[in-house]
N, C-alpha and C positions, 0 to 999 in steps of 0.2 A: 504494500500500500504506500502510495506517495505521501510525503509529509505535507500537512496543511497548516497554515497559520491564518486564521480567519479574522474578519473584522471584529467579531465578538471578542476574540482574545485581545486584539489591539485595544479595544475599548476598556476591557478590564484592566489591562496593564496601565493605560493612561489614567484611569480612575484610582487604582489601588497603589500603583508604584511597584508592585511585584506581580508576577504571573507564574503559576505552576503549570508545566506542560508534562504530563506523564508520558513514559515510553519514548522519550526523545532519542535515547540510544537503545538498541536491542541488547538482550542478555549477552550475545556474543561480542558486541562492541564494548560493553562494560568489561567483560572478561579480558579482552585484548588490552585495554588500558591498564587494568589492575595487574595483569601478569607482567606487562612491560614495566610498570612502576616498581613492582617487587624485584624485577631483575636489576633495575637501576639501584635500588636500595642494597641488594646483595653485593653489587660491584662497588658501592660507595666505601671508600677507605677512610674510616673515621679517625685513624691514627695520624693522618696528615691534615685534618680539618682544624680550623681555628676555634672550634666549639662555639660558633656563633649561635646564640639563642634567639628565638623569635618571640617577641611580646608585643601586644597591641597597646600597652600602657604608654602614656604620654612621655614618661621619662625612661622608657625601655633602653637597655644597653645597646640593642641592635641598631638603633637609629644613628649612631655615630660610627658605625663599622664600615670600613671600605669594602669588606666582603659583601655586605648587604648592597651597597651601591653598585658594585660590579655585577651583581646578579641580574640586573636589568637586561643584560645582553647574553646571559648564559644559563646553564642549569646548575643551581646551587642548592645546598641542603642547609636547613635551619632546624635547630634542635629545640625540644620542649623544655622550658625552664624547670618544670617539675621532674624532669629526668635526672636532675642533679641534686646532691645533698648540699648541706650548708657550707661544706668545704670545697664546693665546685667539682666534686667527683661524680662521674656518671654512674648512676645506680640502676639504669634500665638497659636492656639489650639494645643493640644498634637499631634494629627494626622497630622497636617500641619507643625510641627516643626522638624520632623525627617529627617535627611539627609541620614543616612545609618544604616543598621542592619547587623552586622557581628561579627567576620570574620570566624566562624566555624559553618556554618549552617548545615553541614553534620551530626551533632549530632541530628538533627531533621529529622524524617523519610520522611516527605513530600518533603523537599528540597533534601534529599539524593536520593530518587528514581528518581528525575528529573535531577540528576547529574550523577549518576553512573548507566548506562544502556547501551543497545546495540548500541545506536546511538553515544554516546560519545566514546565508545570503538572502534567503526568502524572508526570514524574520526581519533582518535589518532593512531590506527593501520595503517591506510593508510598514516599517516605522519611519519611512521617508528619509533615510540617510543617503546622501549623494556620493560621498567618497569615504566610506568607512575604513578605519585603520584598526588593526588588532594589536593589543599590547597586554602586558602583565598577565601572562598565563602561568598557572601553578597548580600543583597537587596540594591539597589541604588534608592532613592526616587525621587530626582529632583522635589521638590515641586513647585506648581504654584506660579508664580511671584517672588519667593525668591530662587528658586533652583540655587545654586551657579555655577559659571564657574569652569570647570576643565581644567587648562591650558595645553599646549602641554607637553607631557611626554612620557616615554617609560616604559612598565611594568617591564622590566629587571632591572630598577633602584631599584625597591622594592622587587623583587624576583630574586636575583642575583645568577646565577649558573655558573659553569665552566665545559664545555662550556655553553653558554647561551641556555636555553631550555624552558623558560616559554611560555605558550600559554594561552591566555584569551578566555573563552567562555562567551560571553555577549548576554543575551537573553532578547529581548524586551517584557515586559509584558503589554505595552500600545503602541499605535501608536506613532512613533517618526518622527519629522520633524524639520525644522530650527526654528520653533516658540517655541518649548518646549525643545530645547537643545539636538538634536540628535548628535550622534558621527560624527566626521570627521577626516580624516587622510591624510598624505602625501604619496601618492602611491609610493612604491619602496624605501621609506626612510630607511627601515631596511637593505638595501643592502649597504648603505654608511654612516650609522650613528651608529657607535659602542657605547655601553653603556659607558658614560663618568662620571657618578656620581652614588652614591649609597645612599640608605636610610638605616641606620644601628643603632644598639643599641650603645648608648654612654657609654664610660667607667665609667662615674660618675652617670649613670642612665638616663632613658629617651632615646631619639633617636636624630639623627642628619643626615644631608647630608654630605657626603665626596666626593671630586672631584678627579676623575682619569685623567681628561683632562680639562684644563682651558678653552678650547673653547666649552665646552659642551652646555652652554646656547645659544651660537650663532647658534648652529644647530637647536634650537627650534624656532628661529626667522625667520619666513617665511611668505610671503604674503598670506593673506587669500584666494586669488584666486587660490592658488596652492593646497589648501585642498579640498578633495573630500568628499561631504556630504554623509552620510549613512542613508538616509531616509528609514524607514522600517515600516512594519505593526507588530502589536503584534503577538508574536509567532516566530518571526524571530530570527535567531542566527547570531551573528557576531563573527568570529574568528579573533583574534588579535595576531600577532607575537610579541615576546618579545622586539624587537628593532624598530618596526614601530612607528613613531611619530604620536600621535593622541590626540584628545581633545574633549571637548564639551562646548558649550556656555551657558550663563545664560538662565534660563527659565523665560521669561517675560510673558508667556501666562497664560490663566486661567486653563490650563490642566497640570496635573502631568505627569511625565515620568518615571514610575517605570520600573526597570530592575533587572534581577537576573544574577549574574556573579560568575564564579569560574575560577580557574586557574589550569593548569596541568604542571608539570615539569618532566624531565627525572630522574628516580630514581637512575641511576648510574652516573649522573652528580654530581659535588661537590656543595652542598648547604652550603653556607658559614655560619659559626656560628655567624657572625656579623649581619646577616640579622635580620630585626626587627621582622619578624614573625617566631616564634618557637613554636613547640608543643612537650612537655609542654612549657609554655611561658618563663620559667626560662632557657630553653636551650634544644633543641632536634629536631629531624626530624621524629616524629611519624605521618607521613602523610598517608592518606588512599591510599592503592594500588588499582588502577583502575581495573586491570585485575584479581585481586584475589577475587573480590566481585561478 
């Protein structure tokens, strides 16, 4: 059966800010991505790694790390903070210590073919993108028992364009529910929550957050009962608007929650040179053109 992206789905996405599309990938496609990811993890030599941890906190250690900045153009591994003890010794096995693999998986043919294809092109075309570019592709692991919380945020903070244009493609590689940290979001928050801070390269090296609006953090403070859970089966796609407020909780379960995500921006929007993600990492916007491939 050919993939369909209907006007009704477009309307829901525009109204809600998120859209769940079941069965975006077939079971065989999911297996191919997971098997390939596990091969990369097996081949990953942790003894030569700088032990760069990934955290989404504003003062996280990773944000000043050159390894993190260089990851914009290659395949890099980031570790889960909870995989270390208080003396910074790794206490989990290698395969259970990885938080994320990113941020340019398009250089790998397996990830590339599941990113740039007729389905993603159809979605982006129906959303009226003229010259879409693909960037920030990654595997998110959400490990059993230690998979960290991702607090409320907006993707436009990290991929800032004028006008705002980033769309997240978040694909579940395993079943997701409230026990293993499924996504949740504030429906319609993209309509009244303009991007009020940015994650940028710092003048002295590394990265930092800068605030455009002092009340930005207040917009993220909302009762949990207002968040809508996005429980889904493996193979599902969740589309995420640049300004919708979303999050995921800790994974306290015995099950991992692997996902593959990538982002698309409008090519004729202004992609700010201060943005943390540049290709090449020293400065530039050599992002893959979705329609030209």
